[in-house]
N, C-alpha and C positions, 0 to 999 in steps of 0.2 A: 627276549632272553639275552642276558649278558654273556659275553664270551668268557669262558672259565680260564683265561690266560692273562698274565700280567704283561702289559705292553712295556718293553724296556725303556729306560731313559734315552735321551738323545745320543745318537751315535754318528759316526762319520757319514753313514748312508742310512736312508730309511729302509731300503731293501737291497739285498745282494742276491744274485742268481748264479747258480752253478749248474750247467747243463748244456743242452743242445742249441746250436744255431744251424740254419740250413738256407740254401737258395732254392726257391721253388720255381718250377716252370708250370705256369697255369694254362690249361687248355680248356676253353669253353666250347661245349658241343650242344647242339639243339636237343639231343636226347642221348642217354647213355648207349653206347654202341653194343650191338649183339656180336657174338662170336663169329669170326670169319666174314666180317663185313668191312666196308670202307665208309667213312663218314667225314665230311668236311667240317673242320672246326670253324667257329665264328670269331674267336678272339684268342690271342696268345700273349702272355706277359711273363717277364722274369721279375720275381719279387723275393725279398728277404723274409725268412721265417725262422722256424725252430721254437720249440715250446718255451724254454726259459728266456732266450734272447727276446722273443716277442713280448713276454710278460714284462720284462724290464723296460722295453720301449713304451709299453702301455702305461706303466707306472710313471715313467719320466714325463710323458705327455700330461698326466694328471697332476703334475707338480711335485712328485716325489723325487728324491735324490737317489740314484741307483748306480750299481756297479755290476758288471757281468764278467764271469770267469768261464772260459770255455776255449776250445781249440778250433782254429780256422785252418783250412788248407792254404798252401802257398800259390794256388792257381788263381785265375781270374775270378772265379766264383767266390773264393775265400776273400779276395780283396774287396769284392762287391759287398759281401756280407759284413765284413768288418767296418767298411765305410758307412754302411747303413746305420750301424749302431753309433758310430762316432758322430754322425750328422744329427743324431737325436740327443747328443750330450750324455749318453750312457758312459760311465767311467770304464775304461778298458785296460787299466793298469795291470790287471791280473789275467787278461786274455793272452793267448799264445797263437802264433802262426807257425805251423809245423812244415818245415822245409821238405818239399817233395811229395807232400800229402795233397790229395784232392779234397775239396770241401764237401760236406754232406749235401746231397742233391735230392730233390723230390720232383717227380712229374705228377701233376695233380689234374685229374679230369673232372670238370665241373659241369653238372647238368643244368643248362640254362633255365629249365622249367622250375627248379626248386632251389638252386644254389648248393645242393648237396654235392659232396666231392668224394672221389676215390684217390688215395695216395699211393704212389709207387716210389720207393725211396732206396737209397744206398748210403752207407757210411764207411769211409776209409777207416780200417782198424787202427791206423796210426793216430787217429783223433781221440782214441779212448784214453782214459786215465786209470792208473793203478793207485791204491791208497797212498803210497809214498810220493806221488807226483802232484797231489792236490795243492792249491794255493791256500794253505791252512790258515794263514794270517787274515785272509778275507772273511772267513766264516764268522768272526766275532765283530766285524766292522759294521754290521747292519742290525736294525731292530728285528728284521725278518731275514731268514735265509730261505730262498725258494729253490726247489730241486725238481727235476723231472725223472729222476731215478734211472737214467741210463748210467752204466758203470756203478751199480749199487754199492760195492765196497768202497769206492772213492766217495760217493755221496755220504755214506755212513761216517767216514772219517771227518768230513766237513760238518755233518750234523752233530757229532759228539762235541766238537769245539764250540759250535754255535750254542748248544744247550748249556754247556758249562759256563758260557758268558751270558746266560739268561736271554738269549735271542729266541724268537719263535721260529720253528722250522715248519714250513709248508711244503706240500708235495703235490705234483700233478703227474699221475701215473696212468698209463693205458695198457701196459703189457707186463707179464710176469717175467722179469729178467732174473738171471741167476744171481742169488744173493739178496734179492729184494726183501725177503722175510727177515733178514737181519737188520735191514734199514728201518722197517716200519715202526718198531718200538721207539725209534728216535724222532718220529714225526709227530708234531702237535696237531696240525691241521692237514688231514688227508682227504682231499676231494679228487676223485678219480673219474675216468670215463665210466659210462654206465656198464660197459662190458667187463671192466676189471674185477669187480667183486666176485662175479661168477667164475672168471678165469682163475682167481686166486683160491677161492674156497670150494669150488665145485657146486655151490648152491645156486640154483637158477633164480629164485625169488630175490629181487634186489634188496628189499628191506631186511630179509633174513640174513642175506650175505653180508650186509653192512653191520648188522648186530654181531655176526661171527667175527668180523675183522676187529670190531671194538673189543670183543671178549679176548681175542688172541693177543692183540698188540697194544691196547690201552691208549690209543690216540685220543686226545681231548675231543676232537671233532672228526667224524668220519662221514663221508658223503660221496655223491656222484653228480656229475652234470648229465642232463638227459636231453640235450638238443632242444627241439621245439617244445618239449614238456617242462623245461626249466631245470631246477636243481633240487636235490634233497640232501639233508644232513641229519645225523643223529648226534645229540649232545645233551648232557645232563639228564639222561633217561627219557628224552623226547625226540620224536622225529619232527622236523620242520621242512615243509615244501614251499618253494617259491616259483611261481609260473614264469615262463619266458615272456618277453615282450615282442610284439610285432615289430618287424624291421621296417623303419621308415622308408617308404618307396619300394618295399619288397626286397626279399633276400637275394643278393647276387652271388654270394660265395660264403660258405661256412668255414673255410680254411682259417684256422687260428681262433675260432670262437671260444674254445676251451681255454686257450692261453689268455684271451681277453677277460674271460670270467674270473680267472684266478687273480688277475691284476685288479679288477674291480673289487673283489672280495678283500684282498690285502689292503687296498686303498681305504676302504671303509673301516676295516679292522684297526688300522693305524690311526684312524680318525676317532677311535673309541666309540664306534657305533655298535648297536645291538646286533645280534646274529641275524635277525630278520632283515635288517638294513644291509648288512654285508652281502647276504644272498641276493637281495633286490638290486644292489649296486653291481654285483657281478653279472647278473642277467642283463642289466642295462648296457654295460660296456660291451658285452658279447653281441647284443642286438645291434648296437651302433657299428661295431666292426663289420657286420655282415652286409653293410650297405654297398661295399665296393669289393673289387677283386683283391685277393692277397690277404695275408695275415695282418698287415699293418696300415694299409692306406687310409682306412676310415676310422682308426682308433681315435677316440675323442679327447679333447682337452677338458680340463675341469669345468670350465664355464658351460661348455656344450652339454656335458654330462648332467650338470645341475639343472639346466633348462629342460632337458629331456625327462628327468625324474620329477620335475615340478609340474608337468603339464596337465594331468598325468597321462603317460603313454598307454596305448592299447596293449592288452595282453594277447599273446600269440593264440590264434584260433578263436579269439573272441569277436 
């Protein structure tokens, strides 16, 4: 199926991102702890993350030219997070460091048996954007504007400018934040966490809730990532499902898998691939990411991704 969107002509960047960055403290445990117990962890690591920032890193590694706009704290974590993006050659002209603010942090407990994780996080309110504070000039600089829908009114301001400039707006959303329903009609490609459609619509069945979102907001593509079950989208009156791939060597950590999926999908979309290929590529980048701890350590380069997709790799659970 062809994607029902026109890829814009060449821009300064292939993709620009507006949204979160974070510094993650990863804690690996042999099993998830029960309440009121003590458990020795087997590994600890500090790693850079955040939905949009990680997606831009993933696209940069795949050969895309990217820029990131978001706010860092002025603390050590903020400096670490900013340097992690600079070291990947993500353009940071429109990123800000907020004096006196602490960077977004997450403590992530990873079950060594499966690689599944639980995230405990906090964000300094001084890192938030209001609509009149957004770097509006960046919104039209990319073929794609990618958002994670934190600060929805600010995201909507960016999305309006992007769409006016014929850029494609993609969004990765996992929670119902205040104002998100005003943002959704401005999104072209809405692929969320599997829980979001239920949270937004109150409809438990995933397919039915996706149809409801399409009906309400009119996004060209609506879908969800489903972890080990892959991904599903609704487009042009049809549902398409794409299975997840088995992680080479076994899954170590699922942190950032959704961010990686979005990067793979955008990469294939900007390469003028069919929707089926976009889904498959997103699942492949997510699987490769899960080989190592943290959101970014195992993100593939284009050659590695191409080799993985040509083998062909095993399907998860197969």
